[in-house]
C-alpha positions, -999 to +999 in steps of 0.1 A: +028+742+163+055+720+178+029+702+200+006+698+170+036+682+150+043+659+179+007+649+180+007+642+143+039+621+145+024+602+175-008+595+155+012+584+125+033+561+147+002+547+163-014+542+129+017+525+116+019+502+146-018+494+142-013+486+106+016+463+114-004+445+141-033+442+117-011+427+089+005+404+114-029+392+126-041+387+090-009+368+082-014+346+112-051+340+102-040+331+066-013+308+080-037+293+105-063+287+077-035+271+055-025+249+084-062+239+090-065+227+054-060+189+055-030+174+037-037+147+012-016+116+006-030+094-022-012+061-024-018+036-053+000+003-059+004-013-093-013-046-101-023-055-066-058-069-065-086-068-040-075-102-027-039-094-023-042-083+014-046-105+044-074-083+058-095-093+027-092-130+036-060-139+018-047-170+038-011-167+027+001-131+025+009-110+056+002-073+053+001-060+089+003-023+081-023-025+054-045-045+078-041-018+104-050+010+080-080-010+069-092-015+104-089+022+111-103+035+079-136+040+061-136+013+034-154+014+000-162-022-006-177-018-041-150+005-056-139+001-092-111+013-115-102+003-150-087-031-159-052-017-168-026+008-157-029+039-179-067+042-180-070+041-142-043+068-138-059+091-163-093+087-146-078+092-112-060+124-122-089+140-140-121+126-127-130+118-163-136+084-180-103+073-196-116+075-232-125+111-227-089+119-216-073+103-246-052+080-224-070+047-226-043+021-235-008+014-221+013+022-252+009+030-289+005+067-283-027+062-263-011+069-229-012+107-233-040+129-220-055+157-241-038+190-231-071+206-221-075+181-193-070+195-158-055+171-132-061+168-095-026+185-091-038+215-112-069+218-090-051+216-057-022+238-067-046+265-078-061+264-044-028+269-025-016+234-021+020+222-027+018+192-050+042+163-052+043+131-073+065+101-067+069+068-086+050+056-116+032+081-139+025+062-172+007+092-187+034+103-211+072+106-210+076+138-230+063+174-228+036+185-224+026+153-208+050+147-179+039+150-143+057+183-140+038+196-170+004+186-154+004+205-121+029+186-100+055+209-085+079+184-070+084+152-090+106+120-087+095+094-112+103+067-137+093+068-173+070+044-192+048+017-177+074-001-156+109+003-143+132-011-169+108-008-198+119+008-231+116+045-223+129+042-188+165+050-181+188+024-198+199-003-173+173+003-145+164-030-128+146-020-095+179-017-076+201+014-074+184+030-105+184+063-122+151+082-120+141+117-130+138+145-105+121+176-118+135+172-153+170+159-145+182+124-141+196+114-108+212+082-094+194+067-064+206+040-040+183+012-029+152-008-040+127+012-060+098+010-035+122+021-007+132+051-028+096+061-035+088+061+002+120+079+013+113+106-014+077+109-002+089+114+034+114+140+021+085+159+004+063+157+035+091+169+058+098+198+035+062+209+033+048+200+067+039+236+075+019+240+044-011+221+030+002+195+006-011+170-018+011+140-025+005+113-051+026+082-043+022+057-070+045+027-066+055+005-096+054-025-072+041-052-074+042-048-113+065-070-132+093-078-137+088-093-103+121-084-085+126-080-048+153-089-023+151-125-011+143-115+025+109-104+013+101-133-011+116-162+009+087-165+033+064-173+004+086-196-018+072-229-003+035-220-002+032-198-033+042-221-061+026-205-092+048-184-116+061-152-101+038-156-071+064-156-043+082-125-056+049-108-062+039-114-026+073-103-015+070-070-033+037-064-015+053-073+019+080-047+012+054-021+003+036-029+035+067-024+056+073+010+040+037+020+046+044+014+083+074+037+082+055+065+065+026+064+090+050+065+119+067+095+104+034+113+100+028+108+137+063+120+146+058+152+126+025+159+143+005+159+111-012+125+110-044+138+125-050+163+097-038+143+068-062+125+045-045+091+038-059+071+009-049+036-002-061+021-035-047+000-064-049+005-101-065-028-114-070-064-105-042-088-095-015-097-120+003-125-101-016-130-068-030-162-082-028-185-112-055-181-139-064-197-172-065-167-195-078-133-182-114-141-172-112-174-152-115-180-115-081-186-099-067-221-104-043-215-075-042-188-050-068-163-038-089-137-056-116-128-029-142-149-046-140-130-079-136-141-115-110-123-137-076-107-132-058-076-145-071-068-181-104-085-175-138-066-176-150-091-150-150-078-114-116-094-106-101-070-132-113-037-117-128-041-082-100-029-059-095-018-023-102+018-013-093+029+023-096+065+035-084+077+069-086+112+083-088+115+121-096+152+123-124+148+097-137+118+117-131+094+088-121+066+111-134+035+129-133+007+104-166+013+087-177-002+054-196+017+028-212-006+002-223+020-023-209+018-059-180+041-064-151+045-089-118+062-096-135+090-114-151+100-081-118+105-062-110+140-075-144+155-067-145+137-033-111+150-022-119+185-035-151+185-014-134+172+017-106+198+014-130+226+004-111+230-028-128+246-057-130+227-090-131+252-119-163+255-139-142+246-170-135+212-156-166+191-151-156+156-138-176+126-148-172+115-112-196+122-083-182+131-048-188+104-023-178+128+006-214+129+019-213+091+022-181+093+042-192+120+065-228+108+070-245+138+054-277+135+035-273+136-003-293+127-034-261+124-055-253+087-053-237+067-081-263+045-097-241+031-124-205+029-136-191+018-170-159-001-176-147-002-212-113-014-223-111+003-257-093-020-282-092-049-258-065-064-237-041-070-266-051-039-286-063-060-315-100-053-313-118-024-330-130+005-310-168+004-311-198+006-289-203-022-263-171-041-272-151-050-241-176-032-218-194-037-185-222-017-171-221-019-133-248-012-107-250-022-071-268-054-081-260-061-117-232-065-143-241-063-180-212-075-201-208-064-237-244-053-237-257-089-236-246-111-207-261-103-173-250-113-138-266-107-105-235-097-086-251-100-052-262-136-057-234-146-081-202-127-072-182-152-093-202-142-124-209-178-134-246-176-143-259-155-172-295-145-163-301-122-192-330-143-205-346-143-171-344-105-166-348-089-201-361-057-186-330-053-165-309-058-196-329-031-214-326-007-184-288-012-181-284-006-218-299+029-214-269+039-192-244+030-219-252+051-250-250+085-234-216+075-221-204+063-255-217+094-274-199+117-250-166+098-248-161+084-283-153+118-300-123+121-277-108+087-287-083+105-311-046+110-312-028+132-286+005+147-298+040+150-283+057+184-286+090+190-303+108+223-301+091+230-268+106+254-242+096+227-217+119+200-231+147+201-257+159+177-268+129+154-269+137+117-268+111+096-285+106+059-279+088+033-301+063+026-274+045+058-286+043+048-322+006+052-331-003+018-345-036+009-360-037-024-340-015-044-317+012-029-296+045-014-309+079-025-294+075-013-258+101-033-239+137-042-244+130-079-248+112-070-280+134-042-291+167-061-288+153-086-314+152-056-339+116-062-350+109-053-386+082-029-379+078+009-377+050+033-369+044+071-367+049+094-338+021+119-337+039+152-330+033+189-327+060+211-340+060+240-315+080+264-335+093+268-371+130+262-375+158+237-381+156+204-362+182+176-358+169+140-357+192+113-343+180+078-351+190+049-329+180+013-322+189+015-285+190+045-263+220+068-264+232+056-230+236+020-244+264+032-267+252+006-293+263+005-329+235+007-354+230-027-372+216-016-405+229-002-439+206+027-447+183+050-428+153+071-438+131+097-422+097+111-433+081+142-417+057+170-428+059+159-465+097+157-465+117+125-470+155+122-464+176+090-467+213+082-463+237+054-460+249+045-425+286+049-418+304+019-402+304+019-364+278+046-363+259+049-330+233+072-344+222+085-378+217+123-380+193+142-402+187+179-401+155+194-415+138+228-417+102+224-404+072+247-401+052+250-369+022+227-369+011+191-366+029+162-383+036+125-383+072+113-379+082+080-395+117+064-393+132+035-411+163+013-409+170-009-439+189-042-433+212-063-455+185-090-459+162-064-475+139-060-445+133-028-426+122-016-392+120+017-374+144+037-352+131+026-318+147+057-302+149+091-319+163+123-303+148+155-316+168+188-311+154+222-320+185+240-332 
């Protein structure tokens, strides 16, 4: 019996040891598989056009690190985005046309994506990736629209469309600013682009043992065009158009930081298995001098294209796209001339990383991974549609064809009427619609299915108040939902106290009592309200009161029921005019 007991104990011990070995092996296999997954670093600059790189023929600017990346990468030479900031970001994040996401303008409540949209961060995080976002978001400043609400786990960002704009932290000016880290404001030292890169390197170092996906979106070289003199001085004699020298200096600073980042990837031993992507969000803003939005450059270089940022001509939306991944053999300085777009990036990176996109999220984009890897495929983009809903100044109606371009490899159909052969006429000078009526007819067939699927989604997206994700909620006039034109979205406009107001489209997350504090400048400005009366309207309720002398904020408390509502605010002035509270804090009590 004793021998039998010893045998049983021996067998049990052997079994236990065997199980431990098996679990250790499985753990190592899982860890190995995780390590074999490529990392992804998706870098996008702001307002840098196709021609704003020396490797694309620019005779003035020097971009040695971008040039090196271009020489080592696979390049998509016919790659397109949207003509402006927010639409490109929405499309890049979701793989959907911007209109479908709800984020198709740069202010006026149209920068927010519908909450049923899944982002690239949601997709990669659900497949075991650590996700990080650094820099410019421009897809909503409040819950549930912030980057940390949309799948990004580690976030350092500035609010609104540019550093120093209205909803950004008061006093930010590109140097030694206050940005938000994972929901809390923090003071940073240094120039904004330097901060974005140092924070990106921090994220990479922290997660180097795991597969990670990092979205690094700089605000440079977006205006206001501020940079240290050492970067802009080399261009001040040769770049004489407005803001040009500083614009080029901002790109030079970005280029320097790109070199530091790439060197660190090598030092960490992860450069070989990291997919590194560089692209930009629209055409140039100040890389040349233009007459209006659609002209050829009067001074400077635009890679032979017509149009700048905000234009539906190629200069407004054809941008660089470099992709480099040594382990995946995406190297060698090869050009791919097939038509591709920002909506294709999510499905492409998902395929390269063997990441599953859920059946509930069907991108408009097409993976161009087979083109990169040389595999046979019948899925090639035959057309892409650019449409700038409401136009560059948000004064146009939203309707079919208006401010649109249908693109194929050979043709550009503008507003459904004007036709250019882009191969023979890259400057888009000669309308050949009368010569090729059948081409016009064929290109028009691409448009209506797009419009019919996208147009139902061109509707308001709401900001939550009373949310467990964010309380208080600080609302800014840039998100007033205006019928046309733009609301006050920068401090130059707001500090003139414009006599205008508009509604915030909100979602009351829970019933209860709410405190609304109405201001003309943000709380951090400690500014006295310059008006005599204030009024608030929400959910069928209207409250009004006289403003006390030296008041820095006017407070109303209201009982609200859960549901959707519009919030309107008013300040009444001594001269009989009125305008809104450009900033309103909402506390769920």
